[in-house]
C-alpha positions in Angstrom: 222.9 82.0 -16.4 224.2 78.7 -15.0 227.8 78.4 -16.1 228.1 74.8 -14.8 225.6 73.6 -17.4 227.5 75.2 -20.3 229.6 72.7 -22.3 231.0 74.7 -25.3 233.3 77.7 -25.3 230.9 79.5 -27.8 228.2 79.3 -25.1 230.2 81.3 -22.6 229.3 85.0 -22.3 231.7 87.4 -23.9 233.2 89.3 -21.0 235.7 91.3 -23.1 233.4 94.3 -23.7 230.6 95.7 -21.6 227.2 95.8 -23.3 226.9 99.5 -22.8 230.2 100.2 -24.5 230.3 98.2 -27.7 233.4 98.4 -30.0 232.9 100.9 -32.8 232.5 99.3 -36.3 234.5 100.5 -39.2 232.6 102.0 -42.1 232.2 99.9 -45.2 234.3 101.2 -48.1 232.2 101.9 -51.2 233.1 100.0 -54.3 234.8 102.0 -57.1 231.6 101.7 -59.2 229.6 103.6 -56.5 231.2 106.9 -57.7 229.3 108.6 -60.5 232.5 110.5 -61.6 230.5 113.7 -62.0 232.3 115.7 -59.3 229.7 115.5 -56.6 230.3 117.5 -53.5 230.7 115.7 -51.3 231.9 112.6 -53.2 230.9 109.3 -51.8 234.6 108.7 -51.2 234.9 112.0 -49.3 232.1 110.9 -47.1 233.8 107.5 -46.6 237.1 109.2 -45.7 235.4 111.4 -43.1 233.6 108.4 -41.6 236.8 106.4 -41.5 238.6 109.2 -39.7 235.7 109.4 -37.2 235.8 105.7 -36.7 239.6 105.7 -36.0 239.2 108.4 -33.4 236.2 106.6 -31.8 238.1 103.3 -31.9 241.2 104.7 -30.2 239.0 106.2 -27.5 237.2 102.9 -27.1 240.5 101.0 -26.8 241.7 103.5 -24.1 238.5 103.0 -22.1 238.9 99.2 -22.4 242.5 99.4 -21.2 241.4 101.7 -18.3 238.6 99.3 -17.3 240.9 96.3 -17.4 243.6 97.9 -15.3 243.7 96.2 -11.8 242.8 98.5 -9.0 245.6 98.9 -6.3 
């Protein structure tokens, strides 16, 4: 990639996250209408809550890795 030929900021490579360690994506909250209200086990909102907790743990770990990778070596 020839950086001298690039003229726009959006053309610059994103150096904030390595390609092999992408930032985890939050799960999409289901709309209220997605629940059938029949007492399913697990309910779609139970599944979402579990996915959201897993995302939070994964995102905290990812942020820690990013901080460790961006710490200058002495």
